[in-house]
C-alpha positions as CSV (number, residue, x, y, z in Angstrom):
1,M,-5.9,52.2,15.5
2,P,-5.7,48.4,14.9
3,P,-2.4,46.6,15.9
4,R,0.2,46.3,13.2
5,S,0.8,42.8,11.9
6,S,4.4,41.6,12.3
7,K,6.5,40.7,9.2
8,R,6.1,36.9,10.3
9,D,2.3,37.2,10.4
10,R,2.2,38.6,6.9
11,S,4.4,35.8,5.7
12,R,2.4,33.2,7.1
13,V,-0.8,34.8,5.5
14,A,1.1,34.9,2.1
15,V,2.2,31.3,2.3
16,R,-1.3,30.1,3.2
17,E,-2.7,32.2,0.2
18,A,-0.2,30.7,-2.0
19,V,-0.9,27.0,-1.0
20,K,-4.5,27.7,-1.6
21,Q,-4.0,29.0,-4.9
22,A,-1.5,26.5,-5.9
23,G,-3.5,23.3,-5.1
24,G,-6.8,24.3,-3.5
25,L,-5.3,23.2,0.0
26,E,-5.2,24.9,3.4
27,A,-1.7,25.2,4.9
28,P,-1.7,23.6,8.3
29,R,-1.8,25.9,11.1
30,P,1.1,25.7,13.6
31,V,0.3,23.5,16.6
32,K,0.2,25.6,19.8
33,T,1.2,23.6,23.0
34,P,-1.2,24.6,25.9
35,R,0.6,26.5,28.7
36,G,1.7,24.0,31.3
37,S,1.5,21.2,28.9
38,D,4.4,18.5,29.1
39,P,5.1,17.4,25.6
40,F,6.7,14.2,26.9
41,T,3.8,13.0,29.1
42,G,1.5,14.4,26.4
43,E,2.9,12.1,23.9
44,L,2.9,9.3,26.2
45,R,-0.9,10.0,26.7
46,R,-1.5,10.3,23.0
47,R,0.2,6.9,22.1
48,E,-2.1,5.0,24.2
49,V,0.4,4.3,26.9
50,L,-2.0,5.1,29.9
51,P,-4.7,2.6,28.5
52,L,-2.1,0.2,28.0
53,L,-1.0,0.6,31.9
54,V,-4.6,0.5,33.2
55,L,-5.4,-2.6,31.3
56,H,-2.1,-4.1,32.5
57,L,-2.5,-3.4,36.0
58,I,-6.1,-4.7,35.9
59,S,-4.9,-7.8,34.4
60,E,-3.0,-8.5,37.5
61,G,-5.8,-8.3,39.7
62,P,-9.1,-6.3,40.4
63,S,-8.3,-2.7,40.9
64,Y,-9.9,0.6,41.8
65,G,-9.1,4.2,40.5
66,N,-7.1,5.7,43.2
67,Q,-5.0,2.5,43.4
68,L,-4.3,2.5,39.6
69,M,-3.1,6.2,39.8
70,E,-0.9,5.5,43.0
71,Q,0.4,2.3,40.9
72,I,1.0,4.4,37.7
73,A,2.8,7.3,39.7
74,G,5.1,4.7,41.7
75,L,5.8,2.6,38.4
76,T,7.0,5.8,36.4
77,E,8.6,7.2,39.4
78,G,6.1,10.3,39.1
79,V,6.9,10.9,35.3
80,L,3.3,9.9,34.4
81,S,1.2,11.1,37.1
82,V,-2.7,10.8,36.5
83,N,-5.2,13.0,38.2
84,P,-8.7,11.9,38.6
85,N,-10.0,14.1,35.9
86,T,-8.2,11.9,33.6
87,M,-8.4,8.5,35.2
88,Y,-12.1,8.3,36.0
89,P,-13.3,9.5,32.5
90,L,-10.6,6.8,31.1
91,L,-12.1,3.9,33.2
92,R,-15.8,4.8,32.3
93,R,-14.6,4.9,28.7
94,L,-13.0,1.5,28.9
95,E,-15.9,0.1,30.7
96,E,-18.3,1.5,28.0
97,E,-16.3,-0.1,25.4
98,G,-16.7,-3.6,27.3
99,L,-12.8,-3.9,28.1
100,I,-13.2,-3.7,31.8
101,E,-16.2,-4.4,34.1
102,G,-16.8,-2.4,37.4
103,Q,-18.3,-3.7,40.6
104,W,-19.1,-1.6,43.8
105,E,-17.1,-2.9,46.7
106,H,-20.2,-2.2,48.9
107,P,-23.1,-1.6,46.4
108,E,-25.4,0.0,49.0
109,R,-22.7,2.6,49.9
110,R,-21.0,3.1,46.5
111,T,-17.6,3.1,48.2
112,R,-14.6,1.7,45.7
113,R,-15.6,0.5,42.3
114,F,-13.2,-2.4,41.5
115,Y,-12.6,-3.1,37.8
116,S,-11.8,-6.4,36.0
117,L,-10.7,-7.1,32.6
118,T,-13.2,-8.8,30.3
119,K,-12.4,-11.0,27.5
120,A,-12.3,-8.0,24.9
121,G,-10.1,-6.3,27.5
122,R,-7.6,-9.2,27.4
123,K,-7.5,-8.9,23.5
124,E,-7.1,-4.9,23.6
125,H,-4.2,-5.3,26.2
126,R,-2.6,-7.7,23.7
127,R,-3.1,-5.5,20.9
128,L,-1.7,-2.4,22.8
129,L,1.2,-4.3,23.8
130,E,2.3,-4.8,20.2
131,E,1.2,-1.3,19.1
132,V,2.8,0.7,21.9
133,R,6.2,-1.1,22.1
134,P,7.9,0.6,19.3
135,F,7.1,4.1,20.8
136,L,8.4,3.1,24.3
137,D,11.4,1.7,22.7
138,S,12.2,4.9,20.8
139,V,11.6,6.9,23.9
140,G,14.1,4.8,25.8
141,R,16.7,5.2,23.0
142,S,16.2,8.9,23.1
143,I,16.6,9.2,26.8
144,D,19.8,6.8,26.6
145,E,21.1,9.2,23.8
146,I,20.6,12.3,25.8
147,V,22.3,10.8,29.1
148,R,25.2,9.7,26.9
149,E,25.5,13.1,25.5
150,V,25.1,15.3,28.6
151,Y,27.0,12.9,31.1
152,G,29.4,11.3,28.9
């Protein structure tokens, strides 16, 4: 015997059908947050905060992946921790886009790969500074408001 659908499920189907008939559009499906996903840090990642941080830190001098992960964790007091599965694909993408260039510390042994900002990377860094600032200001105001509400 197939499982019975809930009243909510039937309602969602009915709404989708009504939207389709009314305007030929598909109603948006609800967004499911993956288990264990943090909406706060997920939004930081989505808003290009991580590429901004990486470009910023590299602009201060050549850096390698583990060093960047440690600096970001320290800078954000662990709120934004970056693992190698996030950092290294980002570094490869930034390098492919010509925003950074990497050189092996010891090319014959392929030890650490130090990244430096390119001219295009400096330009992208400036663009991200302008684009991300309103979001970061909004996050700061929201956190201040939560602290005022909860702690007086």
